[in-house]
Every structure is written in C-alpha cells, then in structure tokens.
C-alpha positions as CSV (number, residue, x, y, z in Angstrom):
1,X,174.1,68.5,68.8
2,X,175.4,66.7,71.8
3,X,173.3,64.0,72.7
4,X,171.6,67.0,74.1
5,X,171.7,70.1,72.0
6,X,173.2,72.9,73.9
7,X,173.6,76.4,72.7
8,X,175.0,79.6,74.2
9,X,174.0,82.7,72.4
10,X,176.2,85.3,74.1
11,X,175.4,88.8,73.0
12,X,175.6,91.9,75.1
13,X,172.1,93.1,74.8
14,X,170.7,96.5,75.8
15,X,167.6,97.5,77.6
16,X,165.0,99.1,75.3
17,X,162.2,100.6,77.4
18,X,159.8,102.3,75.1
19,X,158.1,104.3,77.8
20,X,161.3,106.1,78.8
21,X,162.8,109.2,77.2
22,X,165.9,109.0,75.1
23,X,169.3,110.4,75.9
24,X,172.1,111.5,73.7
25,X,175.2,109.3,73.2
26,X,177.9,111.4,71.4
27,X,181.6,111.6,70.9
28,X,184.5,112.0,68.5
29,X,186.3,109.2,66.6
30,X,190.0,109.8,66.2
31,X,193.1,108.0,65.0
32,X,196.2,107.5,67.2
33,X,197.6,110.8,66.0
34,X,194.6,112.6,67.4
35,X,193.1,113.4,64.0
36,X,189.3,113.2,63.7
37,X,188.0,110.5,61.3
38,X,185.0,111.3,59.1
39,X,182.7,108.7,57.6
40,X,183.2,106.1,60.4
41,X,180.2,103.7,60.7
42,X,178.7,103.5,64.2
43,X,176.4,100.6,64.8
44,X,174.4,99.6,67.9
45,X,174.8,95.8,68.4
46,X,171.7,93.7,68.1
47,X,169.6,96.6,66.8
48,X,168.9,98.4,63.5
49,X,170.3,101.7,65.0
50,X,173.3,103.2,63.2
51,X,174.9,106.5,62.3
52,X,178.2,107.8,60.9
53,X,180.7,110.5,61.9
54,X,180.6,113.9,60.2
55,X,183.6,115.8,58.8
56,X,184.8,116.6,62.3
57,X,184.6,112.9,63.3
58,X,181.6,113.6,65.6
59,X,178.7,111.2,66.0
60,X,175.4,111.4,67.8
61,X,172.9,108.6,68.7
62,X,169.6,108.8,70.6
63,X,169.3,105.8,73.0
64,X,166.9,104.9,75.8
65,X,168.2,103.9,79.2
66,X,170.0,100.6,79.2
67,X,173.3,98.8,78.4
68,X,174.5,98.7,74.8
69,X,177.5,97.8,72.8
70,X,178.4,100.1,69.9
71,X,180.5,98.8,67.0
72,X,182.9,101.1,65.1
73,X,184.1,100.4,61.6
74,X,186.2,102.2,59.0
75,X,188.1,100.6,56.1
76,X,191.8,100.5,56.9
77,X,191.3,100.4,60.6
78,X,190.6,97.6,63.1
79,X,186.9,97.3,63.9
80,X,186.3,97.9,67.6
81,X,183.5,97.7,70.1
82,X,182.7,99.7,73.2
83,X,180.3,99.0,76.1
84,X,178.0,101.9,76.9
85,X,175.6,102.4,79.8
86,X,172.8,104.9,79.5
87,X,171.0,105.8,82.7
88,X,169.4,109.2,83.3
89,X,171.6,111.6,81.5
90,X,173.5,112.2,78.2
91,X,176.8,110.3,77.7
92,X,179.9,111.2,75.9
93,X,182.2,108.4,74.6
94,X,185.2,109.3,72.4
95,X,186.7,106.4,70.4
96,X,190.2,105.7,69.2
97,X,190.7,103.6,66.0
98,X,194.0,101.8,65.3
99,X,195.2,101.4,61.7
100,X,195.2,97.9,60.4
101,X,198.5,97.7,58.4
102,X,198.2,93.9,58.3
103,X,194.6,93.8,57.3
104,X,195.2,92.4,53.9
105,X,197.6,89.8,55.2
106,X,195.2,88.7,57.9
107,X,192.5,87.8,55.4
108,X,194.8,85.8,53.1
109,X,193.6,82.2,53.4
110,X,196.3,79.6,53.8
111,X,195.6,76.4,51.9
112,X,193.8,74.0,54.2
113,X,192.2,70.8,52.8
114,X,189.8,70.8,55.8
115,X,188.6,74.4,55.4
116,X,185.4,73.5,53.6
117,X,184.5,71.0,56.3
118,X,185.1,73.6,59.0
119,X,183.0,76.1,57.0
120,X,180.1,73.7,56.7
121,X,180.3,73.0,60.5
122,X,180.3,76.8,61.1
123,X,177.3,77.4,58.9
124,X,175.3,74.6,60.5
125,X,175.9,75.7,64.1
126,X,176.1,79.5,63.6
127,X,173.7,80.2,60.8
128,X,171.5,77.2,61.6
129,X,169.8,74.2,60.0
130,X,166.3,75.7,59.7
131,X,164.4,76.4,56.6
132,X,165.3,80.1,57.0
133,X,169.0,79.1,57.1
134,X,168.6,77.6,53.7
135,X,168.0,81.1,52.4
136,X,171.0,82.7,54.1
137,X,174.3,83.4,52.4
138,X,177.6,84.5,53.9
139,X,179.0,87.0,51.5
140,X,182.6,87.1,52.8
141,X,183.4,83.8,54.4
142,X,187.1,84.3,53.6
143,X,187.2,86.5,56.7
144,X,186.7,83.5,59.0
145,X,189.8,82.2,60.7
146,X,189.5,78.6,61.8
147,X,191.6,76.8,64.4
148,X,191.0,73.1,65.0
149,X,192.4,71.3,68.1
150,X,192.6,67.7,66.9
151,X,193.4,66.4,70.4
152,X,190.3,68.0,72.0
153,X,188.3,67.8,68.8
154,X,187.2,71.4,69.2
155,X,186.8,73.9,66.3
156,X,187.3,77.6,66.9
157,X,186.4,80.5,64.6
158,X,186.7,84.3,64.8
159,X,186.6,87.3,62.5
160,X,188.4,90.6,62.8
161,X,185.8,92.4,60.7
162,X,182.1,92.1,60.1
163,X,180.8,88.8,58.6
164,X,178.1,89.9,56.1
165,X,175.1,87.6,56.1
166,X,172.3,88.1,53.6
167,X,169.1,86.6,55.0
168,X,166.6,86.4,52.1
169,X,164.1,84.6,54.4
170,X,163.6,87.5,56.8
171,X,164.8,90.3,54.7
172,X,167.9,91.3,56.7
173,X,171.5,92.0,56.0
174,X,173.3,91.1,59.2
175,X,176.8,92.4,59.9
176,X,178.2,90.1,62.6
177,X,181.5,90.7,64.3
178,X,182.3,87.1,65.5
179,X,184.3,87.4,68.7
180,X,184.3,83.6,69.4
181,X,182.7,80.5,67.9
182,X,183.5,77.1,69.4
183,X,182.1,73.7,68.4
184,X,183.0,70.6,70.5
185,X,182.7,67.6,68.2
186,X,182.9,65.2,71.2
187,X,180.3,66.8,73.4
188,X,178.3,68.3,70.6
189,X,178.2,71.7,72.4
190,X,178.3,74.9,70.4
191,X,179.1,78.3,71.8
192,X,179.3,81.7,70.1
193,X,179.4,85.3,71.0
194,X,179.7,88.5,69.0
195,X,178.0,91.6,67.9
196,X,175.4,91.6,65.2
197,X,173.8,94.6,63.4
198,X,170.7,94.4,61.3
199,X,169.7,96.3,58.2
200,X,166.6,95.9,56.0
201,X,167.2,94.4,52.6
202,X,165.7,96.4,49.7
203,X,162.6,94.8,48.2
204,X,159.2,95.5,46.5
205,X,155.9,95.6,48.4
206,X,155.2,91.8,47.9
207,X,158.7,90.9,49.2
208,X,158.3,93.2,52.3
209,X,154.9,91.7,53.1
210,X,156.4,88.2,52.9
211,X,159.4,89.2,55.1
212,X,157.0,90.7,57.7
213,X,155.2,87.4,58.0
214,X,158.4,85.4,58.3
215,X,159.7,87.9,60.9
216,X,156.6,87.4,63.0
217,X,157.0,83.6,62.8
218,X,160.7,83.9,63.8
219,X,159.9,86.1,66.8
220,X,156.9,84.1,68.0
221,X,157.9,81.4,70.5
222,X,161.6,82.6,70.5
223,X,163.7,83.1,73.6
224,X,163.4,86.8,73.0
225,X,159.6,86.6,72.9
226,X,159.5,84.4,76.0
227,X,161.6,86.7,78.2
228,X,159.7,89.8,77.0
229,X,156.4,88.1,78.0
230,X,158.0,87.0,81.3
231,X,159.0,90.6,82.0
232,X,155.5,91.8,81.3
233,X,153.8,89.0,83.2
234,X,152.1,87.8,80.0
235,X,153.5,84.3,79.4
236,X,150.1,82.6,79.4
237,X,148.5,85.2,77.1
238,X,151.4,85.0,74.7
239,X,151.1,81.2,74.5
240,X,153.8,79.9,76.9
241,X,153.4,77.2,79.6
242,X,156.2,76.8,82.1
243,X,156.8,73.4,83.8
244,X,159.7,72.0,85.8
245,X,161.9,69.1,84.7
246,X,163.8,67.3,87.4
247,X,167.1,65.7,86.3
248,X,168.7,64.0,89.2
249,X,169.9,60.4,89.4
250,X,169.7,60.5,93.2
251,X,165.9,61.3,93.1
252,X,165.0,58.3,90.8
253,X,163.8,56.1,93.7
254,X,161.8,59.0,95.1
255,X,160.2,59.6,91.8
256,X,159.4,56.0,91.4
257,X,157.6,56.0,94.8
258,X,155.7,59.2,93.9
259,X,154.6,57.9,90.5
260,X,153.5,54.5,91.8
261,X,151.5,55.8,94.8
262,X,149.2,58.0,92.7
263,X,145.8,57.2,91.2
264,X,145.0,57.3,87.5
265,X,147.5,56.7,84.7
266,X,148.6,57.4,81.2
267,X,150.6,55.7,78.4
268,X,153.1,57.9,76.7
269,X,153.7,57.6,73.0
270,X,157.1,56.8,71.6
271,X,159.7,59.3,73.0
272,X,163.0,60.3,71.7
273,X,166.0,61.8,73.5
274,X,168.4,63.8,71.4
275,X,171.2,61.6,70.2
276,X,169.6,58.5,71.7
277,X,167.7,55.5,70.2
278,X,163.9,55.6,70.2
279,X,162.2,53.7,73.0
280,X,158.7,53.0,74.1
281,X,157.7,54.4,77.4
282,X,155.9,51.8,79.6
283,X,152.6,52.6,81.3
284,X,153.1,54.4,84.6
285,X,150.7,55.7,87.2
286,X,151.1,59.4,87.8
287,X,149.8,62.1,90.0
288,X,146.9,64.3,89.1
289,X,149.3,67.2,88.9
290,X,151.0,65.2,86.2
291,X,154.4,64.1,87.4
292,X,155.7,62.2,84.5
293,X,158.8,60.0,84.4
294,X,160.9,60.0,81.3
295,X,163.8,57.6,81.3
296,X,166.3,55.8,79.0
297,X,169.0,53.6,80.4
298,X,170.9,55.6,83.0
299,X,169.2,58.9,82.0
300,X,166.4,60.0,84.2
301,X,164.0,62.9,84.2
302,X,160.7,63.7,86.0
303,X,158.4,66.3,84.4
304,X,156.2,68.1,86.8
305,X,153.2,69.3,84.8
306,X,152.1,71.8,87.5
307,X,152.3,75.1,85.8
308,X,154.8,77.5,87.3
309,X,153.4,81.0,88.0
310,X,155.5,84.0,86.8
311,X,154.7,85.6,90.2
312,X,156.9,83.0,91.9
313,X,159.5,82.7,89.1
314,X,160.2,86.3,88.4
315,X,161.9,88.7,90.8
316,X,162.2,92.4,90.6
317,X,165.7,93.8,90.4
318,X,165.0,97.4,89.4
319,X,162.5,99.2,87.2
320,X,164.3,98.1,84.0
321,X,165.6,94.6,84.9
322,X,164.0,91.4,86.2
323,X,165.7,88.2,87.2
324,X,164.9,84.5,87.5
325,X,166.6,81.9,89.6
326,X,165.4,78.3,89.9
327,X,166.4,74.7,90.6
328,X,166.3,71.9,88.1
329,X,165.3,72.8,84.6
330,X,162.6,75.0,83.1
331,X,160.5,73.2,80.6
332,X,159.0,75.9,78.3
333,X,156.1,74.9,76.0
334,X,155.0,77.3,73.2
335,X,151.5,76.3,72.2
336,X,150.8,78.7,69.3
337,X,153.1,77.1,66.8
338,X,154.1,73.6,66.0
339,X,157.7,72.4,65.5
340,X,159.0,72.7,62.0
341,X,159.1,69.4,60.1
342,X,162.8,69.8,59.5
343,X,163.4,70.1,63.2
344,X,163.2,66.3,63.6
345,X,164.3,65.2,60.2
346,X,167.6,67.2,60.2
347,X,168.9,67.1,63.7
348,X,166.6,64.9,65.8
349,X,166.8,67.3,68.8
350,X,163.2,67.0,69.9
351,X,162.7,67.1,73.6
352,X,160.9,64.3,75.4
353,X,157.2,65.1,75.9
354,X,153.9,63.6,77.0
355,X,151.7,62.6,74.1
356,X,149.1,65.3,74.8
357,X,151.6,68.1,73.9
358,X,151.7,66.9,70.3
359,X,154.2,68.8,68.2
360,X,154.2,72.0,70.4
361,X,157.6,73.8,70.5
362,X,159.5,72.8,73.6
363,X,162.7,74.4,75.0
364,X,164.7,73.8,78.1
365,X,166.5,76.4,80.2
366,X,169.4,75.2,82.3
367,X,171.1,77.5,84.8
368,X,174.9,77.6,84.9
369,X,174.9,79.3,88.3
370,X,173.4,82.5,89.7
371,X,170.4,84.3,88.2
372,X,169.4,85.2,84.7
373,X,168.8,89.0,84.3
374,X,166.6,90.2,81.5
375,X,165.0,93.3,80.0
376,X,161.6,94.4,78.8
377,X,162.5,93.7,75.2
378,X,163.5,90.1,76.0
379,X,167.2,90.8,75.9
380,X,169.4,88.8,78.4
381,X,172.0,90.8,80.3
382,X,174.2,87.8,81.3
383,X,173.4,85.1,78.7
384,X,176.4,83.0,79.9
385,X,174.2,82.2,83.0
386,X,172.0,79.8,81.0
387,X,172.1,77.0,78.4
388,X,169.2,76.4,76.0
389,X,168.1,73.0,74.7
390,X,165.5,72.0,72.3
391,X,163.8,74.4,69.9
392,X,165.7,77.5,71.1
393,X,169.0,75.6,70.6
394,X,168.0,74.8,67.1
395,X,167.1,78.4,66.1
396,X,170.2,80.5,65.5
397,X,171.3,83.5,63.5
398,X,169.0,82.7,60.5
399,X,166.0,82.9,62.8
400,X,167.0,86.0,64.8
401,X,165.4,89.5,64.7
402,X,166.8,92.7,66.1
403,X,166.2,93.6,69.7
404,X,164.2,96.6,68.7
405,X,161.8,94.4,66.7
406,X,158.2,94.8,67.7
407,X,155.5,92.5,66.2
408,X,152.5,94.3,64.7
409,X,149.4,94.5,66.9
410,X,147.3,92.6,64.3
411,X,149.6,89.6,64.3
412,X,146.9,87.0,63.4
413,X,145.7,89.1,60.4
414,X,149.3,89.5,59.1
415,X,149.9,85.7,59.3
416,X,146.8,84.9,57.2
C-alpha cells in the first residue's frame, strides 16, 4: 500500500467502562404507517451485543455509559443505523424502517469484466492479507456495489445490507454494513468505514480453545490493545514502547549536525521503506539518547529513541475519555510478539528500524489535525483524526475482535 501503507479504520466506537452501572436503551421499531415491527434485529456496532423486537415492536438493551451505534435490520426493509449516547440515565430511541421495494433489483449484478479484479482488491484491503485473512470467507459478495473512477484510478465500494464474513481463524461471524470503501491505486491509500457486529461461530471444545488463542494473538499488540493500555497508563507493562519519528525535510541539516556532533556510533542493518528499493544505511554517529537518521533519496526521517512517557502524552478529557495530541509521528514498538513472516513476503510494508529492534512489530500514528480521543476499551471516538502505518495498517477486518473483548487473565498460560 502506497509507498507508505496508510489505513483509515473508521468506526463509531462506544465507551465500555466496566466499573460503571448499565442503563436501559429501549424503544419501538415501526414502519412508515406507524405499525410496530416484530422480529427486527438490533445490533450494537463493534460489539457482540444484540437483541430483537418483541410482538409489539419493542426492544431493550442494557448499555454502559458511552457513545454507540445501533444497527437495525429486517428482511424487506432498508437496514439503518442510529447514533446513541448513554450518559447517566435511561434512553428511549424509537426507530422508523423504510420498505425496500427495490431491494432485489439493487443486488442484481450487471455484467462487468472487471468485477473479479475489483473484488480481489476489496478482499485484500478490507479483509486483509494476513494468515487469518486466508481463513475468512465473504458469504454474500454479490451485495457489494463497485464504482471505479478510471481517471482518478480510485475504486469505491458500498453495501446496502450486511456483508457476512465467516472468520474461521478467530471463530467469528461478522456482519459488516459497509458505508464506504475506497482504494486509491495511484497513492496506495485505503479508507473504509462502516458498522460491524460480531457473533461467535459454533464449534466443539477443541475449536473454541484454538479460537481463544488466536483471538489473544489478534488482540495483543493491536491498536485497540495499545489505546486501552494508554488509557490505563500501562503501555510499558503491556509491552509497548513509544518513540518519536521526525519527518521534515527542512530539519535534515539540523539532524545531520546533531548526529555528527555526538559521541559513540552504530551501524544499522539493511533497511527497507515501504514501496522503495532496499538500501544499506551508512555508519552514523548518534546521540546517547539514540537519535537515528533513516534516509533514502529525498525521503528523510529522524528517530528519537528517547521513550515518551504516557504522563506527557495522554491528557484527561473527562472520566471516560482521554486524548493525545503530538507533533511529528508516534513510533510504536510492540515487543511481546514478532512480525508475521507473511508481513514482509506479501506486502513489504515493514517500517524502517534500528537493528536492535529485530522483528518487533512497529506501527506509526500520524495525526491529521486536532487530537485523538479514545476510551478505556481502546476504542477511538474520532478515528478520522489519525492515519496508521506499518503493522496496524496491515491488520484489518480478519484480525479484529469486538470492542467488548477482554483477554483472559492467564494469557501466557492460554498461549502455551
């Protein structure tokens, strides 16, 4: 992806504070004639929470304080979503469903000789290219509507109903309402947003044990894991190291003078920038706090190995939300797992690194303006505010777990 792999994962994610009491979200689902609709499926986006309306069209959900999106689905009607905010009281939200008289016509696929190529691109950059992605299957890909802009070389995709994804690697059935998917072939940038809901697949005890291990592996080192650890001031204990990467052409001469004026030195091993040719980094003298210059042609980056403290990075917003705001790029190292072998062999997206980091998982966080607001469970309130590169950009739907997922306390034992 790109020459730098960039991924937006835009999901409206709710706060899930386990110490807080739950409140009731309730309402009635009706059609446009005002008649109540029984048997309507009500899902909470990003979670495993779900319910259905009774014979009077009523539904009830117990939710902890936070922001949620509920998804509403009934055959013969257009699926819809509704943003819900739970604070310190019960909430009522009635929902109107509109009949879908053109539903069958909308899913009729017009002959398109390029459709299979579009579908393969969608699978690669939405489901992913990981080992877990190999065990995922889209059960109703005919729902996907593609639109390709040949002039801009941009592929767009949407669905009007839930895309059903069977993930045999993690043991989930994922229902994903795709609001927007966009892949820019020229820039190599992928963006998608939508509303997923997770259900456990049926399986025997052996399968469930295997799925549990794979879920732990998927969660460990993920963006969700990182922001949860950041909220709880446990990044170091959880295996994360945060450095700062400086990408600024104007500072190249300053970086040179800093690097050359310091004592001691190191020789970096062969480094690879995503989409670029391999090069050998010449020997440089660097500061004891490990300012390391990484360059290729006109590209320039200076890695400051001084560890960033969460006390200086994280700011309190309210009891349920924290925020981060920073300059340059956060260089996040996860030390408790190595990169998958397919990470390099399939997409060559590995981030430049000093040799002492070995094959540790490395991800970059770029701000797009403003602050990133996040919750205790690792959910991002305004995910449009950042761009991920590296390992987090590589892991997509196939490696995702619900926002109410909690790893077991005896993680090390479970992974044996």
